[in-house]
N, C-alpha and C positions, 0 to 999 in steps of 0.2 A: 313902178311900170309893169305889166302882165306881158309874158311873149306867148305867143300867139304858134308852136309848132307845126299845127296842124296846116300846113303849108306846101305847094305843089315844088315851090323853090327850098325845101329843108334840106334835100340832096345836096345840092347847090353849096349852100350854106356851109354842112358838112364837110364838104370835099374842099371848097376855100378855105374851112380853119384845119382841117387836120389832111395836110398833104400825103396822101397814099403815093407818091412818087419820090418825093424829095426827105420826106418826115419832117417830123415836127420836133419842137423842143421841149424838154421837160427837164425844171431847172437845169439848164444848161446841157441836158445832153437829148442828141436826137435819139427819136424813137426808131430809126434806121438801125441802129447799132445794139437793139435787142430783137432776138428772133426766139419767139416761142420758150421762154423763160432762159436761155442760154445768149451770153454776149456771141457780138460777132467777133470774126478774128483783128486785134488790131483794136479792140474794145477802150481797152485802157493804153491810153497814149503813155510813151515816153516824154512824160513833161510833168509838170506842178498839178497841173489838173489831174492827169491822169493816176500820178503816182496819188494822189487825196483820196479815193475811190476807198483808198485801203485803211484801217484806222493803223496810227501806230500801234506796235508790238502787237499784232494781228497774228503772227507766227511764234506760236509758243511751243515748246516741245512735244508737245502730244501733236500737234497739227505738221509739224513736222516729221516726224517721226510717220505719220500717216499720210501724209500729200507727198511725199517725195519717195521713190521707188526706191527699195532697195538696193545697192551696188549703182547706185546714179552716180556718185561721185566717184569716178574714175581718175587714173592718173592724168589724162587728157584734160579731165575738167579742172582739176585741181591746178594745174601747169598754167591754164588760161585763167583763172577765176579767182585764185590766189596770190595776194599782192606779194613781190619779193618781199623778204625783212618781216613778213607777218607777225614772226614770233621774234620779239624783241630781247637783249640780253640784259634782262632786269627780273625782279622778282616777281611782277605781276604776268609777263608771259610762261617763268617756268613753273609757276604755280600750277600750269596746266597740266602739267606732266606731272604723274606719280611716281613717288620716289621707287626708283629700281627698275622703272620701266623698260632702260634700254640693256638687253644681255648684250653678250661678245658678237653672238652671232650676228645681232644687227649691226654691228660697228664694221667699218671698211678694214680691208686688211692693215692701212698704214697703222689704221687707232688702234689694232692688237697687238702694233708692235716692239719689241724689248729688245736692251742689246746688254748683252753679256761680256765685259772683260776679265779675261783669265790670266795674268801674270805668271810669266814664266822667269824664274830666277836665273842669271847667270851660271852655265853649268860648265865645268871643265871637259876637256879634251876626252873623249869616250865615256862619261858620266851619261848616266839616262834616267829618267823617269816612266815608272809602271804603273799603266794603268789608276793612274792619279783622279778621284774622285772630284770631279770641279763643279756637279750641277748635278740638280734633280728635280723631275717636273713635281709641280705643289701638287699636293693632293686636291682633287675636284679639277683639276685642269690636264689637259695635251699641249706636249706643246711639240710646234713643226719649227727643224731648223733651216732656216732658209740661206746662209750664207755662212764661212769662217772664213776671215783672214789673218793674216801674221805680221805684226806689227812689229819692223825689228828695233831696238833700240842700242845696236852698238856695232860692233865691225865684225864678220865670223870669220876663223882660220879653218885650216887646216881639212877642210871639206870637199870632199872628190870622188871619183867614181870606185875608190876601194875604201873610201874611209865617208860614209852617206851620212846624211841626217834625216831620220825619219820622224815626220809630227802624224801621230795618228790619234783621232777623235773615234771614240765609239761607245756602243750603249753596254749596260749593264750586262748584258749577255754574251760580251766580246763580238761583237758585229761590226764590223766596217762603217760608218760613219761619213767619213772623208779621213782622204790619207793622201799625204805629200813628199814625197822623195827626193831633196837636195843634193846635186852632185855634182860636175864638172861641167855638166850642160844644162843644169839648173841650177843654177846658184842661191843659195842662201840669202834674200835680200839685207843691203847693206843698212846702215844705221839711219834712221827716216823715210825708210822705204816699208810700202805694205805692199802685201798681193796675195790673190788668192789662194786659198790649201786646195780649192779644187771642187768639184760638185757634189753636190749634198744625194747623197742616196735616199732616192723618194720612200725606201719601204724601213730604211732604218733611222731614217732623220726625224722622224717621228717616234716622241717620247709621252706614252702614256703616263699619267698620272702615279708617281712615287719611282717612275724609272730612271737610272740613274746616267750621267754622263760623264766618259771616263777619258783622258790624255795620256798618251805615252810618247816618249820623245827617246829615240833610241840611234847613239851616234856610236860611229866608227871608232876605232881605236886613237885618229889623231882629227877626228872631227869637233869643232869646239864652235858650239853658237854661242852669240850671244843673248842678254836676256831679249827677252821679247814678250807680250802682248798677242795672246789669240783674243779675236773680237767676234763674235759672234752675235747673227742677228737670227731674231725667233719672234715668230707668231703662239699666241693662246689664244685655247677654246678651251669650253666645258667639256668636263671629262665625256666620250662617250659611252 
């Protein structure tokens, strides 16, 4: 059958076939969704049909690197788009991180916290300890003392205003880190009781790599503290 396009009604025929107002379909896609080679906003719908436009595995490493702007994945984007528990506690998720990726500076303070226990023997009345070497900041690390408590393991005796018991922590240069003086108004803790030695010096409470921690106990003539433990909480950081 032959078609004669030389007809006065050709314009009407074409207009009826190709509707310029509402568009027409090409393989299920309306022509109005494409303008001058650029898809209109919303051209790819959030459904099975819209997602099928892009082939599986379309976004390879090169495409992602070139099509996603540097710095686009901000904290806000990550919080919104990454599912909770995205990294499972298994070998597959752990393999995403290189060995040694986490340095001390990237850990929260509580994750860098350690506890040192220093036992002190039952001293006799008037018996002292003079600058006993009890700890050293390890090579390659700086240590910051956070707190120091005394844990009493017995009953004190003979401690009063004239016969005090002084417990002192100092650095290797004899700088006071924390000191507590027990007397009549500030009694030595009884058995099973703990108490703070006081506020750690913000300056001398930081021991650089290799720096020593010294303990001294000075008793008056009748001052007789029981056996006790000094409990120190400290954090570690890579040496500055």
